[in-house]
matplotlib code that plots the C-alpha trace (Angstrom):
import matplotlib.pyplot as plt

x = [89.2, 87.8, 87.3, 84.6, 84.0, 81.6, 79.1, 81.7, 83.4, 83.4, 83.9, 87.5, 87.9, 91.7, 91.1, 89.7, 93.1, 94.8, 93.1, 95.0, 92.1, 89.7, 87.1, 86.4, 83.8, 81.9, 78.7, 76.2, 78.3, 77.9, 81.0, 82.1, 84.4, 86.3, 87.3, 91.2, 91.5, 92.2, 88.8, 86.8, 84.1, 81.8, 83.1, 82.0, 83.4, 84.1, 80.6, 78.9, 78.3, 77.9, 78.1, 80.1, 83.0, 82.3, 78.3, 77.9, 76.5, 74.4, 75.9, 76.7, 75.9, 74.2, 75.7, 79.1, 82.3, 81.9, 84.1, 83.2, 84.9, 84.6, 87.7, 89.2, 92.6, 93.2, 96.4, 97.7, 100.0, 100.6, 101.5, 102.1, 98.6, 95.6, 96.4, 92.4, 92.9, 96.5, 95.3, 92.1, 91.9, 89.4, 89.7, 86.5, 88.4, 87.9, 87.9, 85.0, 84.1, 81.3, 84.4, 86.6, 89.5, 93.3, 96.2, 96.2, 92.6, 93.6, 96.2, 94.5, 91.6, 94.1, 95.4, 92.1, 91.8, 95.2, 95.2]
y = [92.5, 95.2, 98.5, 100.8, 104.7, 105.2, 107.9, 110.3, 110.7, 114.7, 114.1, 116.0, 113.3, 112.8, 109.1, 108.9, 110.2, 107.9, 104.3, 102.5, 100.6, 103.9, 101.8, 105.3, 107.5, 110.4, 109.8, 110.1, 109.1, 106.0, 103.6, 101.1, 98.1, 99.7, 102.8, 102.5, 99.0, 97.1, 95.5, 95.4, 93.5, 91.1, 91.2, 88.6, 89.9, 88.1, 88.9, 87.4, 90.3, 89.7, 93.2, 95.2, 96.0, 100.0, 99.9, 102.4, 101.1, 102.9, 104.6, 102.9, 106.0, 109.2, 111.4, 110.4, 108.8, 105.0, 102.0, 99.5, 96.6, 94.0, 97.2, 97.0, 95.2, 97.0, 98.4, 94.9, 94.3, 98.9, 99.7, 98.6, 99.4, 100.8, 104.2, 105.1, 104.7, 106.2, 110.0, 109.9, 113.0, 111.7, 108.0, 107.1, 104.5, 101.3, 97.2, 96.1, 92.9, 92.2, 91.3, 89.2, 88.3, 86.9, 89.0, 85.8, 86.7, 90.2, 89.6, 87.9, 90.5, 92.9, 91.0, 90.1, 94.1, 94.9, 92.4]
z = [109.9, 107.8, 109.2, 110.0, 110.7, 113.6, 114.2, 116.2, 112.1, 112.1, 108.1, 107.6, 104.9, 106.3, 106.1, 102.5, 100.4, 102.7, 101.5, 99.0, 97.6, 97.7, 99.9, 101.5, 100.5, 101.5, 103.0, 100.2, 97.6, 95.5, 95.5, 92.8, 93.1, 89.9, 92.0, 92.8, 91.9, 88.3, 88.4, 85.1, 83.6, 86.3, 89.8, 92.7, 96.4, 99.3, 100.4, 97.8, 95.9, 92.0, 89.7, 86.7, 88.7, 87.3, 88.3, 91.2, 94.1, 96.9, 99.7, 103.1, 105.0, 103.7, 106.5, 107.9, 105.6, 105.2, 104.3, 101.7, 103.8, 100.5, 99.1, 103.4, 103.3, 106.5, 104.5, 104.0, 101.8, 101.3, 104.9, 108.3, 110.2, 108.7, 107.4, 108.0, 111.9, 112.1, 110.4, 111.9, 114.7, 116.7, 116.3, 115.0, 112.0, 113.9, 113.8, 112.2, 114.2, 111.6, 109.0, 110.9, 108.4, 109.0, 107.1, 104.8, 103.6, 103.6, 101.3, 98.5, 99.0, 98.1, 95.1, 94.0, 93.7, 92.2, 89.6]

ax = plt.figure().add_subplot(projection="3d")
ax.plot(x, y, z, "-o")
ax.set_aspect("equal")
plt.show()
């Protein structure tokens, strides 16, 4: 499953630089599928969102850091454990029960993001 950041976030930013998919953004910042990936042109995500990979998307949160589930692979294929959770000083990077994915799905998502 993808990860999410809870309201306990203290906005330290430790998680953002650790994400190999650039799936973590500071609150209020727009995100793009192309950020930190090899995606170009029209892209359809696992959740069904279709857009230009370089098109800015509306922030999921205005106040705290957030994780774009369509880009989160739980670090599968990069690390043995999710790095956001490993470095978070307040343990607010947690499993998102609304985005359950098995390891094979996470690895396929990684391959899609990093062609």
